[in-house]
Biopython code that builds the backbone (N, CA, C, O; Angstrom):
import numpy as np
from Bio.PDB.StructureBuilder import StructureBuilder

atoms = [
    (1, "UNK", "N", (-65.617, 7.658, 192.596)),
    (1, "UNK", "CA", (-65.105, 7.817, 191.943)),
    (1, "UNK", "C", (-66.987, 8.804, 191.642)),
    (1, "UNK", "O", (-67.640, 9.319, 192.550)),
    (2, "UNK", "N", (-67.425, 8.767, 190.012)),
    (2, "UNK", "CA", (-68.139, 9.942, 189.734)),
    (2, "UNK", "C", (-68.900, 9.437, 188.509)),
    (2, "UNK", "O", (-68.281, 9.883, 187.542)),
    (3, "UNK", "N", (-69.876, 8.768, 188.112)),
    (3, "UNK", "CA", (-71.023, 9.039, 187.382)),
    (3, "UNK", "C", (-71.898, 9.759, 186.632)),
    (3, "UNK", "O", (-72.901, 10.063, 187.278)),
    (4, "UNK", "N", (-71.888, 10.289, 185.091)),
    (4, "UNK", "CA", (-73.101, 10.807, 184.684)),
    (4, "UNK", "C", (-74.064, 10.060, 184.127)),
    (4, "UNK", "O", (-73.741, 9.298, 183.216)),
    (5, "UNK", "N", (-75.772, 10.145, 184.670)),
    (5, "UNK", "CA", (-76.480, 9.752, 184.237)),
    (5, "UNK", "C", (-77.297, 10.020, 183.041)),
    (5, "UNK", "O", (-77.873, 11.105, 183.121)),
    (6, "UNK", "N", (-77.616, 9.095, 181.509)),
    (6, "UNK", "CA", (-78.313, 10.243, 181.242)),
    (6, "UNK", "C", (-80.239, 9.392, 180.271)),
    (6, "UNK", "O", (-80.216, 8.347, 179.620)),
    (7, "UNK", "N", (-81.127, 9.970, 180.431)),
    (7, "UNK", "CA", (-82.079, 9.017, 180.501)),
    (7, "UNK", "C", (-82.877, 8.454, 182.152)),
    (7, "UNK", "O", (-82.581, 8.397, 183.345)),
    (8, "UNK", "N", (-83.556, 8.260, 181.615)),
    (8, "UNK", "CA", (-84.128, 7.355, 183.063)),
    (8, "UNK", "C", (-83.833, 6.723, 183.762)),
    (8, "UNK", "O", (-82.915, 5.928, 183.565)),
    (9, "UNK", "N", (-84.587, 6.819, 185.050)),
    (9, "UNK", "CA", (-83.594, 5.594, 185.943)),
    (9, "UNK", "C", (-84.906, 4.931, 186.664)),
    (9, "UNK", "O", (-84.992, 4.650, 187.859)),
    (10, "UNK", "N", (-86.128, 4.706, 185.438)),
    (10, "UNK", "CA", (-86.726, 3.542, 186.481)),
    (10, "UNK", "C", (-86.490, 2.380, 186.946)),
    (10, "UNK", "O", (-87.389, 1.576, 187.196)),
    (11, "UNK", "N", (-84.982, 2.102, 187.156)),
    (11, "UNK", "CA", (-84.504, 0.495, 187.308)),
    (11, "UNK", "C", (-84.017, 1.163, 188.636)),
    (11, "UNK", "O", (-84.536, 0.816, 189.697)),
    (12, "UNK", "N", (-83.212, 1.939, 188.612)),
    (12, "UNK", "CA", (-83.039, 2.886, 189.874)),
    (12, "UNK", "C", (-81.416, 2.662, 189.908)),
    (12, "UNK", "O", (-81.046, 2.652, 191.082)),
    (13, "UNK", "N", (-79.912, 2.408, 188.638)),
    (13, "UNK", "CA", (-78.752, 1.941, 188.201)),
    (13, "UNK", "C", (-78.526, 3.642, 189.471)),
    (13, "UNK", "O", (-78.121, 3.384, 190.605)),
    (14, "UNK", "N", (-78.772, 4.931, 189.177)),
    (14, "UNK", "CA", (-77.984, 5.707, 190.073)),
    (14, "UNK", "C", (-78.323, 6.011, 191.617)),
    (14, "UNK", "O", (-77.993, 6.806, 192.497)),
    (15, "UNK", "N", (-79.280, 4.775, 191.405)),
    (15, "UNK", "CA", (-79.500, 4.961, 193.389)),
    (15, "UNK", "C", (-78.541, 3.511, 193.572)),
    (15, "UNK", "O", (-77.571, 3.518, 194.330)),
    (16, "UNK", "N", (-78.922, 2.313, 192.811)),
    (16, "UNK", "CA", (-77.082, 0.893, 193.102)),
    (16, "UNK", "C", (-75.815, 1.459, 193.621)),
    (16, "UNK", "O", (-74.998, 0.942, 194.382)),
    (17, "UNK", "N", (-75.815, 2.923, 192.914)),
    (17, "UNK", "CA", (-74.731, 3.847, 192.213)),
    (17, "UNK", "C", (-74.275, 4.258, 193.178)),
    (17, "UNK", "O", (-73.096, 4.309, 193.530)),
    (18, "UNK", "N", (-75.382, 4.651, 193.780)),
    (18, "UNK", "CA", (-75.140, 6.402, 195.326)),
    (18, "UNK", "C", (-74.804, 4.848, 196.535)),
    (18, "UNK", "O", (-74.082, 5.013, 197.518)),
    (19, "UNK", "N", (-75.313, 3.746, 196.293)),
    (19, "UNK", "CA", (-74.335, 3.621, 196.848)),
    (19, "UNK", "C", (-73.338, 2.174, 197.128)),
    (19, "UNK", "O", (-73.480, 1.160, 197.812)),
    (20, "UNK", "N", (-72.857, 2.412, 196.708)),
    (20, "UNK", "CA", (-71.638, 1.925, 196.654)),
    (20, "UNK", "C", (-70.034, 2.688, 196.117)),
    (20, "UNK", "O", (-68.950, 2.477, 195.573)),
    (21, "UNK", "N", (-70.962, 3.761, 196.804)),
    (21, "UNK", "CA", (-69.945, 4.968, 196.846)),
    (21, "UNK", "C", (-69.790, 5.988, 195.414)),
    (21, "UNK", "O", (-68.732, 6.578, 195.195)),
    (22, "UNK", "N", (-70.664, 6.070, 194.739)),
    (22, "UNK", "CA", (-70.423, 6.665, 193.241)),
    (22, "UNK", "C", (-70.803, 7.921, 193.543)),
    (22, "UNK", "O", (-72.032, 7.982, 193.509)),
    (23, "UNK", "N", (-70.129, 9.312, 193.921)),
    (23, "UNK", "CA", (-71.327, 10.546, 193.009)),
    (23, "UNK", "C", (-71.775, 10.884, 191.268)),
    (23, "UNK", "O", (-71.336, 11.387, 190.234)),
    (24, "UNK", "N", (-72.881, 10.246, 191.806)),
    (24, "UNK", "CA", (-74.055, 10.812, 190.514)),
    (24, "UNK", "C", (-74.285, 11.687, 190.229)),
    (24, "UNK", "O", (-74.100, 12.556, 191.080)),
    (25, "UNK", "N", (-74.822, 12.128, 188.926)),
    (25, "UNK", "CA", (-75.583, 12.930, 188.667)),
    (25, "UNK", "C", (-75.978, 12.949, 187.647)),
    (25, "UNK", "O", (-75.233, 13.005, 186.669)),
    (26, "UNK", "N", (-77.904, 12.890, 187.528)),
    (26, "UNK", "CA", (-78.175, 12.639, 186.561)),
    (26, "UNK", "C", (-78.752, 14.082, 184.832)),
    (26, "UNK", "O", (-79.252, 15.202, 184.725)),
    (27, "UNK", "N", (-78.465, 13.491, 184.341)),
    (27, "UNK", "CA", (-78.536, 14.828, 183.255)),
    (27, "UNK", "C", (-79.876, 15.843, 182.967)),
    (27, "UNK", "O", (-80.609, 15.201, 182.215)),
    (28, "UNK", "N", (-80.230, 16.605, 183.136)),
    (28, "UNK", "CA", (-81.775, 16.860, 183.269)),
    (28, "UNK", "C", (-82.244, 17.252, 181.377)),
    (28, "UNK", "O", (-81.929, 18.177, 180.628)),
    (29, "UNK", "N", (-83.062, 16.093, 181.214)),
    (29, "UNK", "CA", (-82.883, 15.835, 179.443)),
    (29, "UNK", "C", (-82.778, 15.509, 178.406)),
    (29, "UNK", "O", (-83.007, 14.349, 178.065)),
    (30, "UNK", "N", (-82.322, 16.628, 177.432)),
    (30, "UNK", "CA", (-81.842, 15.561, 176.557)),
    (30, "UNK", "C", (-80.191, 15.887, 176.885)),
    (30, "UNK", "O", (-79.716, 16.928, 177.338)),
    (31, "UNK", "N", (-79.348, 14.373, 176.414)),
    (31, "UNK", "CA", (-78.181, 14.787, 177.172)),
    (31, "UNK", "C", (-77.018, 15.804, 176.101)),
    (31, "UNK", "O", (-75.883, 15.745, 176.574)),
    (32, "UNK", "N", (-77.072, 16.459, 175.136)),
    (32, "UNK", "CA", (-76.082, 17.096, 173.914)),
    (32, "UNK", "C", (-75.017, 18.001, 174.743)),
    (32, "UNK", "O", (-75.530, 18.043, 175.861)),
    (33, "UNK", "N", (-74.114, 18.560, 174.785)),
    (33, "UNK", "CA", (-72.768, 18.811, 175.476)),
    (33, "UNK", "C", (-73.069, 19.011, 176.208)),
    (33, "UNK", "O", (-73.312, 18.216, 177.116)),
    (34, "UNK", "N", (-73.259, 20.467, 176.228)),
    (34, "UNK", "CA", (-73.891, 21.658, 177.415)),
    (34, "UNK", "C", (-74.148, 20.889, 178.441)),
    (34, "UNK", "O", (-73.411, 20.779, 179.421)),
    (35, "UNK", "N", (-75.344, 20.240, 178.251)),
    (35, "UNK", "CA", (-75.958, 19.320, 179.670)),
    (35, "UNK", "C", (-75.531, 18.405, 180.293)),
    (35, "UNK", "O", (-75.944, 17.964, 181.366)),
    (36, "UNK", "N", (-73.905, 17.748, 179.092)),
    (36, "UNK", "CA", (-73.069, 15.999, 179.953)),
    (36, "UNK", "C", (-72.165, 17.670, 180.286)),
    (36, "UNK", "O", (-71.344, 17.486, 181.185)),
    (37, "UNK", "N", (-72.159, 18.407, 180.032)),
    (37, "UNK", "CA", (-70.430, 20.000, 180.150)),
    (37, "UNK", "C", (-70.941, 19.750, 182.069)),
    (37, "UNK", "O", (-70.512, 19.216, 183.092)),
    (38, "UNK", "N", (-72.114, 20.558, 181.577)),
    (38, "UNK", "CA", (-72.537, 21.194, 183.255)),
    (38, "UNK", "C", (-72.898, 20.329, 184.324)),
    (38, "UNK", "O", (-73.219, 20.773, 185.426)),
    (39, "UNK", "N", (-72.831, 18.106, 183.830)),
    (39, "UNK", "CA", (-74.238, 17.781, 184.606)),
    (39, "UNK", "C", (-72.484, 16.822, 185.276)),
    (39, "UNK", "O", (-72.298, 16.023, 186.194)),
    (40, "UNK", "N", (-71.360, 17.581, 184.041)),
    (40, "UNK", "CA", (-69.567, 17.192, 185.244)),
    (40, "UNK", "C", (-68.309, 15.858, 184.178)),
    (40, "UNK", "O", (-67.234, 15.339, 184.480)),
    (41, "UNK", "N", (-69.374, 15.758, 182.680)),
    (41, "UNK", "CA", (-69.242, 14.870, 181.987)),
    (41, "UNK", "C", (-67.284, 14.690, 182.414)),
    (41, "UNK", "O", (-66.740, 13.610, 182.646)),
    (42, "UNK", "N", (-66.611, 16.003, 182.408)),
    (42, "UNK", "CA", (-64.979, 16.104, 181.791)),
    (42, "UNK", "C", (-64.778, 15.081, 183.225)),
    (42, "UNK", "O", (-64.395, 13.956, 182.903)),
    (43, "UNK", "N", (-64.877, 15.181, 184.022)),
    (43, "UNK", "CA", (-64.119, 14.218, 185.963)),
    (43, "UNK", "C", (-64.831, 13.434, 185.646)),
    (43, "UNK", "O", (-64.308, 12.437, 186.145)),
    (44, "UNK", "N", (-66.251, 12.894, 184.841)),
    (44, "UNK", "CA", (-66.360, 11.788, 184.955)),
    (44, "UNK", "C", (-66.270, 10.591, 185.331)),
    (44, "UNK", "O", (-67.483, 10.442, 185.480)),
    (45, "UNK", "N", (-65.776, 9.432, 185.662)),
    (45, "UNK", "CA", (-65.240, 7.969, 185.184)),
    (45, "UNK", "C", (-66.218, 6.881, 185.209)),
    (45, "UNK", "O", (-65.878, 5.723, 185.451)),
    (46, "UNK", "N", (-67.847, 7.348, 184.878)),
    (46, "UNK", "CA", (-68.809, 6.610, 184.112)),
    (46, "UNK", "C", (-70.199, 7.241, 183.207)),
    (46, "UNK", "O", (-71.216, 7.497, 183.851)),
    (47, "UNK", "N", (-70.183, 7.436, 181.932)),
    (47, "UNK", "CA", (-72.051, 7.373, 181.571)),
    (47, "UNK", "C", (-71.775, 6.521, 181.151)),
    (47, "UNK", "O", (-70.931, 5.914, 180.492)),
    (48, "UNK", "N", (-73.757, 6.492, 182.242)),
    (48, "UNK", "CA", (-75.114, 5.535, 181.738)),
    (48, "UNK", "C", (-75.644, 6.146, 181.180)),
    (48, "UNK", "O", (-76.589, 6.838, 181.559)),
    (49, "UNK", "N", (-75.316, 6.094, 180.404)),
    (49, "UNK", "CA", (-77.607, 5.814, 179.474)),
    (49, "UNK", "C", (-78.188, 5.139, 179.498)),
    (49, "UNK", "O", (-77.662, 4.076, 179.166)),
    (50, "UNK", "N", (-79.733, 5.037, 179.876)),
    (50, "UNK", "CA", (-80.362, 4.485, 180.184)),
    (50, "UNK", "C", (-81.422, 4.501, 179.424)),
    (50, "UNK", "O", (-82.372, 3.743, 179.625)),
    (51, "UNK", "N", (-81.364, 5.727, 178.063)),
    (51, "UNK", "CA", (-82.714, 5.623, 176.425)),
    (51, "UNK", "C", (-81.289, 5.917, 175.294)),
    (51, "UNK", "O", (-80.618, 6.856, 174.866)),
    (52, "UNK", "N", (-81.404, 4.223, 175.169)),
    (52, "UNK", "CA", (-81.289, 4.379, 173.715)),
    (52, "UNK", "C", (-81.050, 5.450, 172.620)),
    (52, "UNK", "O", (-80.041, 5.658, 171.947)),
    (53, "UNK", "N", (-82.575, 6.237, 172.628)),
    (53, "UNK", "CA", (-82.806, 6.992, 172.109)),
    (53, "UNK", "C", (-81.484, 8.630, 171.801)),
    (53, "UNK", "O", (-81.098, 9.522, 171.044)),
    (54, "UNK", "N", (-81.425, 8.304, 172.430)),
    (54, "UNK", "CA", (-79.340, 9.005, 173.178)),
    (54, "UNK", "C", (-78.415, 8.562, 172.884)),
    (54, "UNK", "O", (-77.354, 8.973, 173.355)),
    (55, "UNK", "N", (-78.472, 7.505, 171.949)),
    (55, "UNK", "CA", (-77.351, 6.512, 172.348)),
    (55, "UNK", "C", (-75.574, 7.911, 171.345)),
    (55, "UNK", "O", (-74.397, 7.684, 171.624)),
    (56, "UNK", "N", (-75.993, 9.085, 170.352)),
    (56, "UNK", "CA", (-75.590, 9.965, 170.228)),
    (56, "UNK", "C", (-74.775, 10.439, 170.976)),
    (56, "UNK", "O", (-73.656, 10.856, 170.679)),
    (57, "UNK", "N", (-75.331, 10.405, 172.114)),
    (57, "UNK", "CA", (-74.845, 11.052, 173.312)),
    (57, "UNK", "C", (-73.154, 10.723, 174.200)),
    (57, "UNK", "O", (-72.430, 11.402, 174.929)),
    (58, "UNK", "N", (-73.084, 9.002, 173.513)),
    (58, "UNK", "CA", (-71.766, 8.245, 174.170)),
    (58, "UNK", "C", (-71.365, 8.981, 173.674)),
    (58, "UNK", "O", (-71.721, 10.049, 174.172)),
    (59, "UNK", "N", (-70.402, 9.168, 172.430)),
    (59, "UNK", "CA", (-69.590, 9.742, 171.427)),
    (59, "UNK", "C", (-69.028, 11.345, 171.772)),
    (59, "UNK", "O", (-67.865, 11.704, 171.954)),
    (60, "UNK", "N", (-70.345, 12.203, 171.792)),
    (60, "UNK", "CA", (-70.616, 12.966, 173.115)),
    (60, "UNK", "C", (-69.538, 13.040, 174.115)),
    (60, "UNK", "O", (-68.438, 13.593, 174.116)),
    (61, "UNK", "N", (-70.186, 12.308, 174.976)),
    (61, "UNK", "CA", (-68.772, 12.227, 176.582)),
    (61, "UNK", "C", (-67.637, 11.673, 175.914)),
    (61, "UNK", "O", (-66.559, 12.222, 175.686)),
    (62, "UNK", "N", (-67.995, 10.568, 175.640)),
    (62, "UNK", "CA", (-66.266, 9.988, 174.924)),
    (62, "UNK", "C", (-65.179, 11.537, 173.885)),
    (62, "UNK", "O", (-63.952, 11.594, 173.801)),
    (63, "UNK", "N", (-65.875, 12.223, 173.470)),
    (63, "UNK", "CA", (-65.409, 12.843, 172.971)),
    (63, "UNK", "C", (-64.996, 13.852, 174.523)),
    (63, "UNK", "O", (-63.910, 13.788, 175.098)),
    (64, "UNK", "N", (-65.744, 14.414, 174.796)),
    (64, "UNK", "CA", (-64.962, 15.324, 175.929)),
    (64, "UNK", "C", (-64.132, 14.674, 176.789)),
    (64, "UNK", "O", (-63.191, 15.061, 177.481)),
    (65, "UNK", "N", (-65.016, 12.866, 176.505)),
    (65, "UNK", "CA", (-63.569, 12.198, 178.302)),
    (65, "UNK", "C", (-62.829, 11.796, 177.864)),
    (65, "UNK", "O", (-61.822, 12.352, 178.303)),
    (66, "UNK", "N", (-62.442, 10.705, 176.807)),
    (66, "UNK", "CA", (-61.968, 10.122, 176.400)),
    (66, "UNK", "C", (-61.601, 9.004, 176.981)),
    (66, "UNK", "O", (-61.431, 7.925, 176.414)),
    (67, "UNK", "N", (-61.476, 9.229, 178.069)),
    (67, "UNK", "CA", (-61.031, 7.833, 179.030)),
    (67, "UNK", "C", (-62.361, 7.252, 180.020)),
    (67, "UNK", "O", (-62.262, 6.128, 180.513)),
    (68, "UNK", "N", (-63.964, 8.343, 180.342)),
    (68, "UNK", "CA", (-64.835, 7.303, 180.493)),
    (68, "UNK", "C", (-65.228, 6.293, 179.881)),
    (68, "UNK", "O", (-65.241, 6.151, 178.658)),
    (69, "UNK", "N", (-65.584, 5.500, 180.724)),
    (69, "UNK", "CA", (-66.521, 4.383, 180.980)),
    (69, "UNK", "C", (-67.891, 4.266, 179.452)),
    (69, "UNK", "O", (-68.904, 3.611, 179.697)),
    (70, "UNK", "N", (-67.880, 4.322, 179.332)),
    (70, "UNK", "CA", (-69.654, 4.235, 178.280)),
    (70, "UNK", "C", (-70.454, 3.033, 179.068)),
    (70, "UNK", "O", (-69.972, 1.900, 179.104)),
    (71, "UNK", "N", (-71.569, 3.316, 179.627)),
    (71, "UNK", "CA", (-72.429, 1.866, 180.227)),
    (71, "UNK", "C", (-73.458, 1.568, 179.260)),
    (71, "UNK", "O", (-72.888, 2.245, 178.404)),
    (72, "UNK", "N", (-74.428, 1.165, 178.680)),
    (72, "UNK", "CA", (-75.868, 1.278, 178.172)),
    (72, "UNK", "C", (-76.845, 0.202, 179.310)),
    (72, "UNK", "O", (-76.755, -1.019, 179.436)),
    (73, "UNK", "N", (-77.948, 1.364, 180.179)),
    (73, "UNK", "CA", (-78.560, 0.242, 181.401)),
    (73, "UNK", "C", (-79.909, 0.410, 179.960)),
    (73, "UNK", "O", (-80.092, 1.627, 179.973)),
    (74, "UNK", "N", (-80.767, -0.117, 178.932)),
    (74, "UNK", "CA", (-82.110, -0.459, 178.509)),
    (74, "UNK", "C", (-81.688, -1.842, 178.110)),
    (74, "UNK", "O", (-80.693, -2.513, 177.835)),
    (75, "UNK", "N", (-83.267, -1.913, 178.254)),
    (75, "UNK", "CA", (-84.503, -2.927, 177.408)),
    (75, "UNK", "C", (-83.806, -2.567, 175.749)),
    (75, "UNK", "O", (-82.925, -3.222, 175.193)),
    (76, "UNK", "N", (-84.177, -1.919, 175.466)),
    (76, "UNK", "CA", (-84.747, -2.228, 173.137)),
    (76, "UNK", "C", (-83.119, -1.915, 173.335)),
    (76, "UNK", "O", (-82.465, -1.775, 174.369)),
    (77, "UNK", "N", (-82.790, -1.870, 172.160)),
    (77, "UNK", "CA", (-81.951, -2.752, 171.367)),
    (77, "UNK", "C", (-81.150, -1.117, 171.317)),
    (77, "UNK", "O", (-81.924, -0.189, 171.082)),
    (78, "UNK", "N", (-79.791, -0.785, 171.508)),
    (78, "UNK", "CA", (-78.773, 0.034, 170.680)),
    (78, "UNK", "C", (-78.640, -0.004, 169.602)),
    (78, "UNK", "O", (-78.437, -1.133, 169.157)),
    (79, "UNK", "N", (-78.682, 1.422, 168.359)),
    (79, "UNK", "CA", (-77.906, 1.458, 167.687)),
    (79, "UNK", "C", (-76.500, 1.127, 167.026)),
    (79, "UNK", "O", (-75.360, 1.518, 167.275)),
    (80, "UNK", "N", (-77.108, 0.123, 165.945)),
    (80, "UNK", "CA", (-74.867, -0.717, 165.707)),
    (80, "UNK", "C", (-74.128, 0.752, 165.721)),
    (80, "UNK", "O", (-73.432, 0.784, 166.736)),
    (81, "UNK", "N", (-73.995, 2.162, 164.871)),
    (81, "UNK", "CA", (-74.027, 3.086, 165.211)),
    (81, "UNK", "C", (-72.949, 3.070, 167.032)),
    (81, "UNK", "O", (-71.756, 2.802, 167.178)),
    (82, "UNK", "N", (-73.576, 3.309, 167.683)),
    (82, "UNK", "CA", (-73.037, 2.910, 169.055)),
    (82, "UNK", "C", (-72.786, 2.303, 169.473)),
    (82, "UNK", "O", (-72.446, 2.628, 170.610)),
    (83, "UNK", "N", (-72.577, 0.155, 168.995)),
    (83, "UNK", "CA", (-72.545, -0.130, 169.707)),
    (83, "UNK", "C", (-70.482, -0.130, 169.822)),
    (83, "UNK", "O", (-69.937, -0.716, 170.758)),
    (84, "UNK", "N", (-69.807, 0.467, 168.937)),
    (84, "UNK", "CA", (-69.031, 0.199, 168.929)),
    (84, "UNK", "C", (-68.555, 0.622, 170.969)),
    (84, "UNK", "O", (-68.163, 0.044, 171.983)),
    (85, "UNK", "N", (-69.028, 2.227, 170.397)),
    (85, "UNK", "CA", (-68.544, 3.253, 170.927)),
    (85, "UNK", "C", (-68.328, 2.643, 172.585)),
    (85, "UNK", "O", (-67.301, 2.764, 173.253)),
    (86, "UNK", "N", (-70.313, 1.596, 173.239)),
    (86, "UNK", "CA", (-70.685, 1.776, 174.247)),
    (86, "UNK", "C", (-69.496, 0.577, 174.474)),
    (86, "UNK", "O", (-69.236, -0.206, 173.561)),
    (87, "UNK", "N", (-68.663, 0.505, 176.054)),
    (87, "UNK", "CA", (-67.905, -0.565, 176.179)),
    (87, "UNK", "C", (-68.681, -1.060, 177.340)),
    (87, "UNK", "O", (-68.240, -0.488, 178.337)),
    (88, "UNK", "N", (-69.440, -1.699, 177.586)),
    (88, "UNK", "CA", (-70.879, -1.749, 178.161)),
    (88, "UNK", "C", (-72.186, -1.971, 178.200)),
    (88, "UNK", "O", (-72.855, -1.168, 178.852)),
    (89, "UNK", "N", (-72.883, -3.117, 177.513)),
    (89, "UNK", "CA", (-73.805, -3.043, 177.295)),
    (89, "UNK", "C", (-74.612, -3.687, 178.054)),
    (89, "UNK", "O", (-74.609, -4.906, 177.877)),
    (90, "UNK", "N", (-75.455, -3.193, 179.014)),
    (90, "UNK", "CA", (-76.536, -4.620, 180.479)),
    (90, "UNK", "C", (-78.054, -4.136, 179.770)),
    (90, "UNK", "O", (-78.218, -2.983, 179.372)),
    (91, "UNK", "N", (-79.335, -5.402, 179.660)),
    (91, "UNK", "CA", (-80.084, -5.594, 179.768)),
    (91, "UNK", "C", (-80.865, -5.498, 181.331)),
    (91, "UNK", "O", (-80.512, -6.215, 182.268)),
    (92, "UNK", "N", (-81.901, -4.557, 181.420)),
    (92, "UNK", "CA", (-81.963, -4.518, 182.969)),
    (92, "UNK", "C", (-82.871, -5.345, 182.754)),
    (92, "UNK", "O", (-83.785, -4.880, 183.435)),
    (93, "UNK", "N", (-83.314, -6.387, 182.206)),
    (93, "UNK", "CA", (-84.547, -7.193, 181.982)),
    (93, "UNK", "C", (-83.401, -9.145, 182.715)),
    (93, "UNK", "O", (-83.879, -9.987, 183.476)),
    (94, "UNK", "N", (-82.686, -9.160, 182.398)),
    (94, "UNK", "CA", (-80.654, -9.912, 182.562)),
    (94, "UNK", "C", (-80.281, -9.969, 183.509)),
    (94, "UNK", "O", (-80.310, -11.050, 184.099)),
    (95, "UNK", "N", (-79.465, -8.201, 184.433)),
    (95, "UNK", "CA", (-78.633, -7.777, 185.388)),
    (95, "UNK", "C", (-79.432, -6.597, 186.208)),
    (95, "UNK", "O", (-79.610, -5.633, 185.463)),
    (96, "UNK", "N", (-80.027, -6.369, 187.684)),
    (96, "UNK", "CA", (-80.688, -6.305, 189.002)),
    (96, "UNK", "C", (-79.253, -5.261, 188.413)),
    (96, "UNK", "O", (-78.145, -5.523, 187.947)),
    (97, "UNK", "N", (-80.373, -3.377, 188.899)),
    (97, "UNK", "CA", (-79.098, -2.742, 188.727)),
    (97, "UNK", "C", (-77.791, -3.260, 190.296)),
    (97, "UNK", "O", (-76.569, -3.182, 190.176)),
    (98, "UNK", "N", (-78.140, -3.490, 190.918)),
    (98, "UNK", "CA", (-77.494, -3.406, 192.490)),
    (98, "UNK", "C", (-75.921, -4.517, 191.575)),
    (98, "UNK", "O", (-74.743, -4.342, 191.886)),
    (99, "UNK", "N", (-76.381, -5.520, 190.530)),
    (99, "UNK", "CA", (-75.425, -6.325, 190.330)),
    (99, "UNK", "C", (-74.656, -6.147, 189.346)),
    (99, "UNK", "O", (-73.730, -6.874, 188.988)),
    (100, "UNK", "N", (-75.220, -4.636, 188.628)),
    (100, "UNK", "CA", (-74.837, -3.877, 187.490)),
    (100, "UNK", "C", (-73.582, -2.854, 188.370)),
    (100, "UNK", "O", (-72.420, -2.787, 187.970)),
    (101, "UNK", "N", (-74.003, -2.241, 189.396)),
    (101, "UNK", "CA", (-73.459, -0.925, 190.472)),
    (101, "UNK", "C", (-72.558, -2.232, 190.555)),
    (101, "UNK", "O", (-72.301, -2.573, 189.400)),
    (102, "UNK", "N", (-72.031, -3.018, 191.397)),
    (102, "UNK", "CA", (-71.697, -3.227, 192.055)),
    (102, "UNK", "C", (-70.319, -3.709, 191.489)),
    (102, "UNK", "O", (-69.216, -3.479, 191.986)),
    (103, "UNK", "N", (-70.604, -4.450, 190.307)),
    (103, "UNK", "CA", (-69.656, -4.940, 189.037)),
    (103, "UNK", "C", (-69.152, -3.888, 188.494)),
    (103, "UNK", "O", (-68.001, -4.310, 188.380)),
    (104, "UNK", "N", (-69.104, -2.440, 187.904)),
    (104, "UNK", "CA", (-69.076, -1.336, 187.792)),
    (104, "UNK", "C", (-68.019, -1.068, 189.048)),
    (104, "UNK", "O", (-66.860, -0.899, 188.667)),
    (105, "UNK", "N", (-68.276, -0.988, 190.793)),
    (105, "UNK", "CA", (-67.393, -0.495, 191.349)),
    (105, "UNK", "C", (-65.883, -1.545, 191.564)),
    (105, "UNK", "O", (-65.134, -0.881, 192.280)),
    (106, "UNK", "N", (-65.430, -2.446, 191.328)),
    (106, "UNK", "CA", (-65.326, -3.303, 191.574)),
    (106, "UNK", "C", (-63.434, -3.402, 190.666)),
    (106, "UNK", "O", (-62.784, -4.447, 190.705)),
]
sb = StructureBuilder()
sb.init_structure("model")
sb.init_model(0)
sb.init_chain("A")
sb.init_seg("    ")
for serial, (resi, resn, name, xyz) in enumerate(atoms, 1):
    if name == "N":
        sb.init_residue(resn, " ", resi, " ")
    sb.init_atom(name, np.array(xyz, "f"), 0.0, 1.0, " ", f" {name:<3s}", serial, name[0])
structure = sb.get_structure()
């Protein structure tokens, strides 16, 4: 399984996914289409967004890879326009990164 992570990973979801044998790639900076493509979004199974300020990147990720699962892991509220595009929205204050990683890989 492969995951592309966009945004800061202060809660450690990337590390937790790696502990579950998920190959992770971090998008450096803004998750634009070229940055997502460079990170390997074409072949990824998961797109993990940890900064709802970059919510438009969900639509970009799904445009490039329609089968990808989009996971938002941020304590801030995701904009309404992006809610329907996300497959899972989790507040890190409610579920730990380890728990989310276990569920995503189960």
